[in-house]
C-alpha positions as CSV (number, residue, x, y, z in Angstrom):
1,M,-28.6,15.7,152.4
2,S,-30.6,13.0,154.2
3,Q,-28.9,10.0,155.9
4,F,-30.4,7.7,153.4
5,E,-29.0,9.7,150.5
6,L,-25.6,9.8,152.1
7,I,-25.6,6.0,152.6
8,L,-26.8,5.6,149.0
9,R,-24.0,7.8,147.7
10,V,-21.4,6.0,149.7
11,A,-22.6,2.6,148.4
12,I,-22.8,3.7,144.8
13,G,-19.4,5.5,145.0
14,F,-17.7,2.4,146.5
15,I,-19.2,0.0,143.9
16,V,-18.4,2.3,140.9
17,L,-14.8,3.1,142.2
18,F,-14.1,-0.6,142.8
19,S,-15.5,-1.6,139.4
20,M,-13.6,1.1,137.6
21,A,-10.3,0.2,139.4
22,R,-10.7,-3.4,138.3
23,W,-11.5,-2.3,134.8
24,T,-8.6,0.0,134.4
25,G,-6.2,-2.7,135.4
26,R,-3.6,-3.4,138.1
27,K,-1.0,-1.1,136.8
28,E,-2.4,1.7,138.8
29,I,-1.0,0.0,141.9
30,S,2.0,-2.0,140.7
31,Q,3.5,0.6,138.5
32,M,2.7,4.1,139.7
33,T,4.0,6.4,136.9
34,F,3.2,10.1,136.5
35,F,0.0,9.4,134.5
36,N,-1.1,6.6,136.9
37,L,-0.6,9.0,139.9
38,V,-2.8,11.7,138.2
39,S,-5.4,9.1,137.3
40,A,-5.6,7.7,140.9
41,I,-5.8,11.2,142.4
42,A,-8.6,12.1,140.0
43,F,-10.5,8.9,140.8
44,G,-10.3,9.6,144.5
45,S,-11.4,13.3,144.0
46,I,-14.4,12.4,141.9
47,G,-15.4,9.6,144.2
48,A,-15.2,11.9,147.2
49,S,-17.3,14.6,145.5
50,L,-19.9,11.9,144.6
51,V,-20.2,11.0,148.3
52,V,-20.2,14.4,150.1
53,N,-21.1,17.0,147.5
54,Q,-24.9,17.2,147.4
55,N,-24.7,19.8,144.5
56,L,-23.3,16.9,142.3
57,S,-26.1,14.6,141.3
58,I,-25.5,10.8,141.7
59,L,-25.9,10.4,137.9
60,N,-23.4,13.0,137.0
61,G,-20.9,11.6,139.6
62,V,-21.2,8.1,138.2
63,L,-20.9,9.5,134.6
64,A,-17.8,11.4,135.7
65,L,-16.1,8.3,137.1
66,I,-17.0,6.2,134.1
67,G,-15.8,9.0,131.8
68,W,-12.4,9.3,133.6
69,A,-12.0,5.5,133.6
70,S,-12.7,5.4,129.9
71,F,-10.2,8.1,129.3
72,T,-7.6,6.2,131.4
73,V,-8.2,2.9,129.5
74,V,-8.0,4.6,126.0
75,T,-4.8,6.4,127.1
76,D,-3.3,3.1,128.2
77,L,-4.1,1.5,124.9
78,I,-2.4,4.4,123.1
79,H,0.5,4.0,125.4
80,I,0.8,0.3,124.5
81,K,0.5,0.9,120.8
82,S,2.6,4.0,120.3
83,K,6.2,4.4,121.4
84,K,6.0,8.2,121.0
85,A,2.9,8.4,123.2
86,R,4.6,6.2,125.7
87,K,7.6,8.5,125.9
88,I,5.3,11.6,126.4
89,L,3.2,9.9,129.0
90,M,5.8,8.0,131.0
91,G,9.1,9.6,130.1
92,D,12.3,7.6,129.6
93,P,14.5,5.6,132.0
94,V,17.5,7.6,133.0
95,I,21.0,6.3,133.6
96,V,22.3,7.6,136.9
97,I,25.4,5.5,137.2
98,K,27.5,4.6,134.1
99,D,30.7,2.6,134.1
100,G,30.9,3.0,137.8
101,K,30.6,6.8,137.7
102,I,27.7,8.8,139.1
103,M,26.0,11.0,136.5
104,E,25.3,14.3,138.4
105,D,23.2,15.8,135.6
106,S,21.0,12.7,135.5
107,L,20.5,12.8,139.2
108,R,19.4,16.4,139.0
109,Q,17.1,15.5,136.1
110,V,15.2,12.9,138.2
111,R,15.4,15.0,141.4
112,L,17.6,12.5,143.3
113,D,20.5,13.2,145.7
114,T,23.3,10.8,146.7
115,D,21.5,9.9,149.9
116,A,18.3,8.9,148.0
117,L,20.5,7.0,145.5
118,S,22.2,5.1,148.3
119,A,18.9,4.3,149.8
120,L,17.6,2.8,146.5
121,L,20.8,0.8,146.2
122,R,20.4,-0.6,149.7
123,Q,17.0,-1.8,148.7
124,K,18.9,-3.9,146.1
125,N,21.2,-5.2,148.9
126,I,24.0,-3.0,147.6
127,F,25.8,-1.1,150.3
128,A,28.7,0.4,148.5
129,M,28.4,2.8,145.5
130,S,31.7,1.4,144.2
131,D,30.1,-2.0,143.6
132,V,27.8,-0.6,140.8
133,D,28.6,-0.7,137.1
134,Y,25.3,0.6,135.8
135,A,22.2,2.0,137.5
136,I,19.0,3.0,135.7
137,F,16.2,5.0,137.3
138,E,13.0,3.6,135.8
139,T,9.9,5.5,134.9
140,D,8.0,4.0,137.9
141,G,10.6,5.2,140.4
142,K,12.4,1.9,140.8
143,L,16.2,1.4,140.3
144,S,17.6,-1.3,138.1
145,V,21.3,-2.1,138.9
146,I,24.1,-4.0,137.2
147,K,26.9,-4.8,139.6
148,K,30.6,-4.8,138.5
149,D,31.8,-8.2,137.4
150,N,34.0,-8.7,140.4
151,K,31.1,-7.8,142.7
152,Q,28.6,-10.3,141.3
153,F,27.0,-12.4,144.0
154,V,28.9,-15.6,144.8
155,T,28.6,-17.3,148.2
156,K,31.6,-18.4,150.1
157,S,30.3,-21.9,150.3
158,D,30.3,-22.0,146.4
159,L,34.1,-21.4,146.5
160,N,34.7,-23.3,149.8
161,I,36.2,-20.2,151.4
162,V,36.4,-19.5,155.1
163,S,36.6,-15.8,155.8
164,T,39.4,-14.6,158.0
165,Q,39.5,-10.9,157.1
166,R,37.8,-8.4,159.4
167,N,36.1,-5.4,157.8
168,F,37.5,-1.9,158.6
169,V,33.9,-0.7,158.8
170,P,30.7,-2.8,158.6
171,L,29.2,-0.7,155.8
172,A,30.6,1.7,153.2
173,T,30.2,5.2,154.7
174,Q,29.8,8.5,152.8
175,V,32.4,11.1,153.6
176,I,31.9,13.6,150.7
177,S,28.6,14.5,149.0
178,D,28.5,17.2,146.3
179,G,31.8,18.7,147.3
180,V,31.0,18.9,151.0
181,I,32.7,16.8,153.6
182,N,30.6,14.9,156.0
183,Q,32.4,15.7,159.3
184,N,30.0,13.6,161.4
185,N,30.8,10.4,159.4
186,L,34.5,11.2,159.5
187,T,34.4,11.5,163.2
188,K,32.6,8.2,163.6
189,L,35.3,6.5,161.5
190,N,38.0,8.0,163.7
191,M,39.4,9.9,160.6
192,D,40.1,13.5,159.9
193,E,40.4,15.9,156.9
194,Y,44.1,15.4,156.6
195,W,43.6,11.7,156.0
196,L,40.9,12.5,153.5
197,E,43.0,15.0,151.6
198,D,45.9,12.5,151.4
199,Q,43.6,9.8,150.0
200,L,42.2,12.3,147.5
201,K,45.6,13.2,146.3
202,L,46.4,9.5,145.8
203,A,43.3,9.3,143.6
204,G,44.6,12.3,141.6
205,V,42.1,14.8,143.1
206,Q,43.5,18.1,144.3
207,S,40.4,19.6,145.9
208,V,37.4,18.4,147.8
209,Q,35.3,20.7,145.5
210,D,36.2,18.4,142.6
211,V,34.5,15.4,144.2
212,F,30.9,14.7,143.7
213,Y,30.8,11.6,146.0
214,A,33.2,9.7,148.1
215,E,32.8,6.9,150.6
216,V,35.1,4.8,152.8
217,Q,34.8,1.1,151.8
218,T,34.6,-1.7,154.3
219,D,38.3,-2.5,153.7
220,G,39.3,1.1,154.6
221,T,40.0,2.3,151.1
222,L,38.3,5.4,149.6
223,Y,36.0,5.3,146.6
224,V,35.9,8.6,144.7
225,D,33.5,9.9,142.1
226,K,34.6,13.1,140.4
227,R,32.3,15.9,139.3
228,N,31.1,16.4,135.8
229,D,31.1,12.8,134.6
230,M,29.7,12.7,131.0
231,L,26.9,10.4,130.1
232,H,27.8,10.3,126.4
């Protein structure tokens, strides 16, 4: 492949890729669903082949990009028009927290663990699992959250309240995940398993293995989510 041909391929590849990306719409970037991810990977792969694979003619490379872009646009139109097609292509949102309880089966379905769920909640400025009434894992990987009524955002200035209470810990801290005690976090909180077992008994839990998730709240109380919560 001559240098001129390489430069020509790069220029054509860039122009066609840019044009096809604009044509297929902004959803490729703003809402990266399963189908959008596959589409983006395919675009990149075809574009790379057009540039470096001299066995692929420029015409065939351009036709491949246009063909894939056309397929993407047609599929998007079907997705918009048909609810059944939308469900097949994108899947359904999944409830991962219902009535303040973590749905373990739903977490496994969307391949999330409690650490990942906590991270998504922190992105919503929610630092305690106990503050959540409902949480829905959307098809684009984002988390939609409804906080409990008594945890809805109200500023202290709205109520003319001056805070005099000091938090036991600055953030809610996980101490049990999937039936396993987090010894490191307990130590950081200057607590031990005896304290934890006493708190579990007060919550009506006889064994750590019966707990899916537990965290120490900022006021020092223990939030407990038992195993096998039912979605329906």
